[in-house]
N, C-alpha and C positions, 0 to 999 in steps of 0.2 A: 632365370631370375624371377624370384617371387615378388609379388606386390605387397606393400605394407597393408595391414588390415586397417580399414577405415571404420572408425567408431562414430556412430551417430548419437549425439547426446539429445535425448528427448527433453523438451522443455517441461519443467515441473509446473503444474497448475497451482497458483497461489490463491488462497482465499483473499478477497479484497472487497472493500465497500465502495470502490470506484464506480461511479455511474456515468463516466465520460462527460462530466460537466466540470471541467478543470478551470475554475475561476477562483481567484483569491479574494479574501475579504479586504476591506479598506486598509487594514494594517499590513496586508501582504503576508500573513502568517498562517492562515487557515483556508483550506479549500472549501468553498461554499457548496460544492457538489457532494463530497463525501464526509466533510467535517474533520478530516485529519489535519494535523499541523504539518508544516513543511518538514520538520524533523521526523515525524512518523512516516511520511511519504518517502523520504530519503532512505530511511532505515528498513522499509518494508521488505525488500527482497532478502535481507539478511536475518530477519526475525524468524523465530520458530512458528509453527502453526499455532501453538498454544499462545504465544505472545500476540500474534495477529488477531486471534479470536478474542483475547482479553481487551485489546484496543477497540475492536468492533463492538463489543458489548458496552463499552463506555461511551461510544459515540452517540447513542440514543439519549443519553442523559445530558449531553452538551447542548446549551442553547445554540440556535442557528448562528453560525459565523463566529462562535466563541471557542477559543482554544483553552484546554485545561491541562 
């Protein structure tokens, strides 16, 4: 009796601006650590590398704690 092949799925490394300071602003919509909105954080794993890099490029232009 043969054993089924086991496939190991290697985790894909995602580009991320996360700095492990996961604290929301007073409105509860933007992370004060990385500057992403809750929507951006939630969608992050499904975004393409191009989409993630575009968001990261916009983060530096955002005022601290402000979502755009």
